[in-house]
N, C-alpha and C positions, 0 to 999 in steps of 0.2 A: 264676753260672758254670754253663755248660751242658756237656753231653757233646758234644764235637766230634771224633768219630772221623775218621781219615784226613786230617787237615789237615797241611799243611807250610808252612814259611816264617814270615815275621814277622807278628806281630799288633800293630797300632797303635791299638787301640780302648780301651786301658786296662783291659781285663778280664783276669783271671788265667787264661790259657789254657796257660801253659807257660813254660819258660825255664831253661836250664841251659847255661852256657857254660864249657867247659874243666873246671875243678876243682869245679864245682857251684854257683857263685854266679850269681844272676840279674844282669842289667844293671839297675841301680837308679838312681833319682833320690833323693838324700838331701836332705831339707829342713832347713836350719839358718839361724841368723841372725835378726836383728830382724824381727818381723812374720810369722814363719812358724809353722806348726803344730809341736807337739812330737812328732807322729807322723810317721814317715817313710813315704812312699808309694812302692810299687814302680812302676817305669816299664814301658814296653812290653817284652814278653818274646817269645822265639822258641819255637815248638813244632816238634819234628822227630820225627814218628811215622810208622809204616808197618811194612813187614815187618821183624821183629826188634826193634822199638822202640815204646815208648809213653810217656805222660806221666802224672804224678800231681800233683793239687792237694790239699793238706792244709789244711783249715780248722781253725784253732787258737784257743785262748783268748788273751786279751790278755797273759797272763804270758809268752808266747813272742815278743811283739813286739820287733823289733830283735835277736833271738837267731838262732841257727842250729839247724837240725834235721837229723838224720842218718838215712839208711836203709842197711840192710845186706842184700845179697842172700842169700836162703836157697837158692834154686835159680837156675839160669841163670848167665850169665857176668858178670863185672865186679866192681870193688872197691866198698867202702863209699863213699858220697858224702854231701855235705851241701849245703844251700842256705839262704839268708837267709829270715827271716820278716818280712813287711812288710804294711802295710795295702794291700789291693787293692780296686779299684773293681769291683763286681759289679752286675748288674741289680737285685738286691734291696738294694743299699747297700754301704757299705764293710765289708770283712771282713778279719780278720787271717789271712793265708794264706802257705804256702810252696808253691813251684811247682818241680817237677822236670820240665823241659820235654822231656827225652829220656833214657829209661833203657832198657837192654836188657830184653827180655821176660823174665819170671820172677816169682818170689815174693820179696817184700822184707819185712824187719822194720823197722817205724818205731820209732826209739829215743827214749826220754824224755831229759830234760835230762842225766842221768848217762851217756848214751851206751851204756848196757848193758841197762837195763830195756826190754822190748819193750812198746810201747803198743798196737800192733795189727800185723797182717800184711796185705799187699795182694798180689793176684795180677794181674799186668799182662800182657795179651795184645798181639798184633800190632796196631798202630794205635790202641790204646785210649787214652782220656784219662779217668782215674779221678778223681772228685771225692769225697774222703773227709772227712767231718765228724767231727773229734776233739774238738769243744767239749763241755764238761761241761754 
């Protein structure tokens, strides 16, 4: 996953570049049934960054897989939001990641499973795509 400042539109290369539709869930492809992997892979996602908006990619440990992760604004506008955690294809190989494809600029608290404990904070600027590694 690379830093892709100032990108707009759909990304269809399978890499985790963003994706937040409506209430915070990525458009995903869920794998299930006979002969498929037990790990669900995220599908193509949309990045909408520019003046007043950026994107955040969170690389997470396997314990987060198929869960949701929440961010809460500390500064800036907007409500708390969440997105799914999926296996994403990256140039270095598959990675467990959550992608917030468009957030208003500001500082955000990334919340742990209990949705109260702050794991880290991120400061998101205009047009930025932050790639944050939270793996232990």
